[in-house]
C-alpha positions in Angstrom: 0.0 0.0 0.0 1.5 3.3 -1.1 1.2 6.7 0.7 -1.8 7.8 -1.4 -3.7 4.6 -0.5 -2.8 5.0 3.2 -4.0 8.7 3.2 -7.3 7.6 1.5 -7.8 4.8 4.0 -7.3 7.3 6.9 -9.7 9.7 5.3 -12.3 7.0 4.8 -11.9 6.0 8.5 -12.4 9.5 9.7 -15.4 10.0 7.5 -16.9 6.7 8.7 -16.4 7.6 12.3 -18.0 11.0 11.7 -21.1 9.4 10.1 -21.5 7.0 13.1 -21.2 9.9 15.6 -23.8 11.9 13.7 -26.2 8.9 13.5 -25.8 8.4 17.2 -26.6 12.0 17.9 -29.8 11.7 15.8 -30.8 8.5 17.7 -30.2 10.2 21.1 -32.3 13.2 20.0 -35.2 10.8 19.2 -34.7 8.9 22.4 -35.5 12.1 24.3 -38.6 12.7 22.2 -40.5 9.4 21.9 -43.5 11.0 20.1 -41.3 11.9 17.2 -39.4 14.9 15.6 -39.4 16.5 12.2 -36.2 16.7 10.2 -35.9 20.4 11.0 -36.3 19.7 14.7 -33.7 17.0 14.6 -31.3 19.2 12.7 -31.8 22.0 15.3 -31.1 19.6 18.2 -28.0 17.9 16.8 -26.5 21.1 15.1 -26.4 19.7 11.6 -27.8 20.9 8.2 -31.3 19.6 7.4 -30.0 18.0 4.2 -27.3 16.0 6.2 -30.0 14.9 8.7 -32.2 13.8 5.9 -29.5 11.5 4.5 -28.7 10.1 7.9 -32.4 9.5 8.7 -32.9 7.7 5.3 -30.0 5.4 6.0 -31.4 4.7 9.5 -34.9 4.0 8.1 -33.4 1.5 5.6 -32.2 -0.4 8.7 -35.5 0.0 10.6 -33.6 1.9 13.3 -36.0 4.8 12.9 -39.5 5.0 11.3 -42.0 7.7 10.4 -44.5 8.4 13.2 -48.0 7.3 12.4 -49.6 10.4 14.1 -47.7 12.8 11.9 -45.2 13.7 14.6 -42.2 13.0 12.3 -39.4 10.5 12.9 -39.2 8.3 15.9 -37.1 5.3 17.0 -37.8 2.1 15.1 -38.5 -1.6 16.0 -35.0 -2.8 15.2 -33.5 -0.5 17.8 -35.9 -1.8 20.4 -34.9 -5.3 19.5 -31.3 -4.5 20.0 -32.1 -2.8 23.3 -33.8 -5.9 24.4 -30.8 -8.0 23.7 -28.6 -5.5 25.6 -31.0 -5.7 28.6 -30.7 -9.4 28.7 -26.9 -9.2 28.8 -26.5 -6.6 31.5 -25.8 -9.1 34.2 -23.3 -11.0 32.1 -21.5 -7.8 31.0 -21.3 -6.4 34.5 -20.1 -9.6 36.2 -16.4 -9.1 35.5 -16.6 -5.6 36.9 -18.3 -6.9 40.1 -15.6 -9.5 40.5 -12.8 -6.9 39.9 -14.4 -4.5 42.5 -14.6 -7.3 45.0 -10.9 -8.1 44.5 -10.0 -4.4 44.9 -12.0 -4.0 48.1 -12.5 -7.5 49.6 -16.1 -6.5 50.1 -19.4 -7.9 48.7 -20.6 -6.2 45.5 -24.2 -6.1 44.3 -25.9 -5.3 41.0 -29.5 -4.2 41.1 -32.2 -2.8 38.8 -35.0 -0.3 39.4 -38.3 -2.1 38.7 -41.8 -1.2 39.8 -40.6 1.4 42.2 -38.3 -1.0 44.0 -34.7 -2.2 43.7 -34.3 -5.8 42.7 -31.0 -7.6 43.1 -29.8 -9.2 39.9 -26.3 -10.4 40.9 -23.8 -10.5 43.7 -20.2 -11.3 44.3 -19.6 -12.1 47.9 -16.7 -10.6 49.8 -13.7 -12.4 51.3 -14.3 -11.4 54.9 -16.1 -13.8 57.4 -18.2 -10.8 58.5 -19.9 -9.6 55.3 -23.2 -8.4 53.9 -25.1 -10.9 51.9 -28.4 -10.4 49.9 -30.1 -13.0 47.8 -30.5 -12.5 44.0 -34.2 -11.5 43.5 -34.4 -9.8 46.9 -36.3 -6.5 46.9 -35.0 -3.3 48.6 -36.7 0.1 49.0 -35.5 3.1 47.1 -35.3 5.9 49.6 -33.2 4.4 52.3 -30.7 2.4 50.3 -27.5 3.5 48.4 -28.6 1.7 45.2 -32.1 3.2 45.4 -30.9 6.7 46.0 -28.4 6.4 43.2 -31.2 5.5 40.8 -33.5 8.2 42.0 -30.8 10.8 41.5 -30.8 10.0 37.7 -34.6 10.6 37.4 -36.3 14.0 36.8 -37.2 15.4 40.2 -41.0 15.0 39.7 -40.6 11.4 38.9 -38.2 10.7 41.7 -40.6 12.4 44.2 -43.6 10.4 42.9 -41.7 7.1 43.4 -40.5 8.2 46.9 -43.9 9.3 48.1 -45.5 6.1 46.8 -42.9 4.1 48.8 -43.7 6.0 52.0 -47.4 5.5 51.4 -46.8 1.8 51.2 -45.0 1.9 54.5 -41.9 0.1 53.2 -39.8 3.0 54.2 -40.2 6.4 56.0 -38.9 9.8 55.0 -39.8 13.2 53.7 -39.2 14.9 50.4 -37.1 17.9 51.5 -34.6 15.6 53.3 -34.4 13.2 50.4 -34.2 16.0 47.8 -31.0 17.3 49.6 -29.6 13.8 49.6 -30.2 13.3 45.9 -28.6 16.7 45.2 -25.5 15.5 47.0 -25.5 12.2 45.0 -25.7 14.2 41.7 -22.7 16.3 42.8 -20.5 13.3 43.8 -21.9 10.5 41.6 -22.1 8.2 44.7 -25.0 7.5 47.0 -24.6 6.3 50.6 -26.8 4.4 53.0 -25.5 5.0 56.6 -27.2 2.0 58.2 -30.7 3.4 57.4 -31.9 0.2 55.7 -29.9 -2.5 57.6 -28.5 -1.7 61.0 -24.8 -2.3 61.1 -24.3 -2.0 57.3 -23.2 1.0 55.4 -23.4 0.9 51.7 -22.0 3.1 48.9 -23.0 2.9 45.2 -23.7 4.5 41.9 -26.3 4.2 39.2 -26.2 4.0 35.4 -28.6 3.7 32.5 -28.2 0.7 30.2 -28.7 0.7 26.5 -32.4 0.0 26.9 -32.9 3.0 29.2 -33.3 0.9 32.4 -31.7 2.1 35.6 -29.2 -0.1 37.4 -27.0 0.3 40.4 -23.7 -1.2 41.6 -23.2 -1.0 45.4 -20.8 -2.2 48.0 -22.3 -2.9 51.5 -19.8 -2.9 54.3 -20.2 -3.8 58.0 -20.1 -0.6 60.1 -17.1 -1.9 62.2 -15.0 -2.0 59.0 -16.2 1.2 57.3 -13.7 3.7 58.7 -10.8 1.8 57.2 -12.6 0.9 54.0 -14.3 4.1 53.1 -11.5 5.6 51.0 -10.7 2.4 49.1 -14.4 1.7 48.3 -15.0 5.3 47.3 -12.0 5.3 44.9 -12.9 1.9 43.4 -16.5 2.8 42.8 -15.6 6.2 41.3 -13.2 4.6 38.8 -15.7 1.9 37.9 -18.5 4.4 37.4 -16.5 6.0 34.7 -15.8 2.7 33.0 -19.5 1.6 33.1 -20.6 5.0 31.7 -18.3 4.5 28.8 -19.7 1.1 28.0 -23.5 1.7 28.5 -23.9 5.4 28.0 -21.2 6.2 25.4 
């Protein structure tokens, strides 16, 4: 391959990457507007010329990744994208397992993966810690939202009105107690730091720290580390650092 061919190959690669990035921007704009957008609205949101958006949308329509909205609202996400999202949802546990194992090796503590479902946190997977005294929860176990690290982490990613609705529904059920002003301050802190803490509020003698992320299907998950209170002072720094690093890795994989 001579220099001309090498330069052409590099140019084709750059152009291909640019097209993918632009298509991704269009899909994200449609994700935030499920009822559909016109070509002009899409162009305004992604900062591209309408003619460019039209070419991208046509290519995405050919792959059934977007479709025309039946109610005349314009373009919306298509069935093929939902199919891909379903496959991604199925593999969340499998994809996260190596990260849970790595986090356990770094901290020696139990690591949990949970998902927000029906206003509750459901445990999907767990890697148990090495210590004889450790926190253990069963896969499938249900935890409340407002008094747990994983629940608060997920609530922090929701719009305030939606988070408040879920919290107040939980308090009405009696599965936890609290008040919105206090929880709102806690969620604001989670948004600033990226990590949520449960200082023994759910289980006496256990402090938990965790973060939340959105998978490719739009579901909220959390990875959390519960630590016995007696070991927390010595473990806080290590767990915080490990979770902060992992949060960035997970965001790169699931959120782009």
